[in-house]
C-alpha positions as CSV (number, residue, x, y, z in Angstrom):
1,X,0.0,0.0,0.1
2,X,1.4,3.3,-1.0
3,X,1.9,6.1,1.5
4,X,0.6,9.6,1.1
5,X,2.9,11.9,-0.4
6,X,3.3,15.6,-0.4
7,X,2.7,15.9,-4.2
8,X,-0.9,14.5,-3.8
9,X,-2.1,16.6,-0.9
10,X,-2.2,20.5,-0.1
11,X,0.4,21.6,2.2
12,X,-1.3,24.0,4.6
13,X,0.6,26.5,6.6
14,X,0.7,25.6,10.2
15,X,1.8,27.7,13.1
16,X,3.6,26.2,16.1
17,X,2.1,25.9,19.6
18,X,4.6,26.5,22.4
19,X,2.5,24.7,25.0
20,X,3.3,21.2,23.4
21,X,7.1,21.8,23.8
22,X,7.0,23.5,27.3
23,X,7.2,20.5,29.6
24,X,7.3,20.4,33.4
25,X,10.6,21.4,34.9
26,X,13.3,19.0,34.0
27,X,11.5,17.5,31.0
28,X,11.7,18.5,27.3
29,X,8.3,18.0,26.1
30,X,4.8,18.3,27.6
31,X,2.6,15.0,27.3
32,X,-0.5,16.6,25.9
33,X,-2.6,13.5,25.8
34,X,-1.4,10.3,27.8
35,X,-4.6,8.4,26.6
36,X,-4.0,9.6,22.9
37,X,-2.9,7.0,20.2
38,X,0.3,5.2,20.6
39,X,3.3,5.9,18.3
40,X,3.3,2.2,17.1
41,X,3.4,0.2,13.9
42,X,3.6,1.5,10.4
43,X,2.8,5.2,9.4
44,X,1.4,7.6,8.9
45,X,2.1,9.0,12.3
46,X,0.3,12.4,12.8
47,X,2.3,15.3,14.1
48,X,1.7,18.5,15.8
49,X,4.5,21.2,15.6
50,X,5.7,23.4,18.2
51,X,8.6,25.1,19.6
52,X,10.3,25.8,23.0
53,X,8.4,28.5,24.8
54,X,11.6,30.5,25.5
55,X,13.3,29.9,22.2
56,X,13.5,33.6,21.2
57,X,14.6,34.8,24.7
58,X,17.1,32.1,25.1
59,X,18.6,33.0,21.6
60,X,22.2,33.8,22.6
61,X,23.2,35.0,19.1
62,X,20.8,38.0,19.2
63,X,19.1,37.0,15.9
64,X,15.6,38.4,15.0
65,X,13.6,35.3,15.7
66,X,10.2,36.2,17.3
67,X,8.9,32.6,17.2
68,X,5.9,31.2,15.2
69,X,7.6,30.1,12.0
70,X,5.0,28.8,9.6
71,X,5.6,25.2,8.5
72,X,4.1,23.8,5.3
73,X,3.5,20.1,5.7
74,X,1.2,17.7,3.7
75,X,-2.3,17.7,5.4
76,X,-2.2,13.9,5.9
77,X,0.8,14.3,8.2
78,X,-0.8,16.8,10.6
79,X,-3.2,16.2,13.3
80,X,-5.9,18.9,12.9
81,X,-8.9,20.1,14.8
82,X,-12.1,19.2,13.1
83,X,-12.4,22.6,11.4
84,X,-8.7,22.5,10.2
85,X,-8.0,25.7,11.6
86,X,-5.5,24.6,14.0
87,X,-3.5,21.6,15.2
88,X,-5.1,19.0,17.5
89,X,-2.6,17.1,19.8
90,X,-5.3,14.8,21.1
91,X,-4.9,12.7,17.9
92,X,-1.1,13.2,17.4
93,X,1.2,10.5,17.8
94,X,4.4,12.8,17.4
95,X,5.2,16.2,18.7
96,X,7.9,18.1,16.8
97,X,9.6,20.7,18.6
98,X,12.2,23.5,17.4
99,X,14.5,23.5,20.4
100,X,17.4,25.6,19.1
101,X,18.8,28.1,16.7
102,X,22.4,29.1,16.6
103,X,24.3,31.3,14.2
104,X,26.9,29.2,12.0
105,X,29.3,32.1,11.1
106,X,30.1,35.6,11.1
107,X,29.5,36.3,7.3
108,X,26.0,37.6,6.3
109,X,24.4,35.9,3.2
110,X,22.6,39.1,2.4
111,X,20.4,41.9,3.8
112,X,16.6,42.3,4.2
113,X,15.3,45.5,2.5
114,X,12.6,47.0,4.9
115,X,11.8,50.6,3.8
116,X,14.7,52.4,5.5
117,X,15.8,49.3,7.5
118,X,18.4,46.8,6.4
119,X,19.1,43.8,8.6
120,X,21.7,41.3,7.7
121,X,20.7,37.5,7.2
122,X,23.0,35.0,8.8
123,X,23.2,31.2,8.3
124,X,22.0,29.3,11.3
125,X,21.5,25.7,12.5
126,X,18.0,24.7,13.5
127,X,17.7,21.9,16.2
128,X,14.5,19.7,16.1
129,X,13.4,17.2,18.7
130,X,10.5,14.7,18.1
131,X,8.7,13.3,20.9
132,X,6.0,10.5,21.3
133,X,2.9,12.6,22.2
134,X,1.4,10.0,24.5
135,X,4.6,9.4,26.7
136,X,7.0,12.3,26.0
137,X,9.8,9.9,25.0
138,X,12.2,11.5,22.5
139,X,12.2,9.7,19.3
140,X,14.5,11.8,17.3
141,X,16.8,14.8,17.3
142,X,18.7,16.6,14.5
143,X,20.4,20.0,13.7
144,X,19.9,21.2,10.2
145,X,21.7,24.1,8.3
146,X,19.5,26.7,7.1
147,X,19.2,26.8,3.4
148,X,16.5,29.1,2.1
149,X,16.8,32.4,0.1
150,X,17.4,35.9,1.8
151,X,13.9,36.9,0.6
152,X,12.3,33.9,2.2
153,X,14.4,34.6,5.4
154,X,13.3,38.2,5.6
155,X,9.5,37.4,5.9
156,X,8.1,38.8,9.2
157,X,11.3,40.2,10.6
158,X,11.5,43.6,12.0
159,X,13.0,43.8,15.6
160,X,14.8,47.1,15.7
161,X,17.4,47.5,18.5
162,X,17.5,51.2,19.5
163,X,20.8,52.8,18.9
164,X,22.0,49.7,17.1
165,X,19.7,49.3,14.1
166,X,17.9,46.1,13.0
167,X,18.6,43.0,14.6
168,X,20.2,40.3,12.4
169,X,17.8,37.8,10.9
170,X,18.2,33.9,10.9
171,X,18.4,32.4,7.4
172,X,15.2,30.3,7.0
173,X,15.0,26.6,6.4
174,X,13.2,25.3,3.3
175,X,10.0,23.4,3.9
176,X,11.4,20.6,1.6
177,X,14.4,20.3,3.9
178,X,12.2,19.9,7.0
179,X,9.9,17.7,5.3
180,X,12.6,15.3,3.9
181,X,13.9,14.9,7.4
182,X,10.5,14.4,9.1
183,X,9.1,12.1,6.2
184,X,10.7,8.7,7.7
185,X,9.3,9.5,11.1
186,X,5.7,10.1,9.9
187,X,5.4,7.6,7.0
188,X,7.7,4.9,8.2
189,X,7.5,2.3,11.1
190,X,7.7,3.7,14.6
191,X,11.0,3.7,16.2
């Protein structure tokens, strides 16, 4: 039986929810539904996407990252609410969390033109962790280098530091890169 693919289904934009990735002190992920579906057997394994609650505040590289990166995933991968207007952790098997962003060098790849403001865009590494929604067990972790264009990286930035000018922006990660890494976890057998 063939697995659903990204080419056959629309890729809705979804916004991460910080509540799924902000667990009790000493743990990485919140367990949104201990009575939810187990992460077991063959895929597809539905996901919800989040990010650590203090990701922007903990950013030691002072990059302009306000949180809430939009992700484009095949609809068949995402656990949606019945109205499809948001993610629903109660039916998810996996929680995908953006847990870190770190600058990879001192050389900018370009600048973001924003009227009179120009912020430099720097290559970064994105760290993601995937947790079983039912138990909070970490299933996977990876760090991926940013790879999108300057134009895509400049969307929705605009932090301006008084007396210093615009904050540097983090180079974006292409949806295809993120999907390629996540695909085996969603469509393959449980690990």
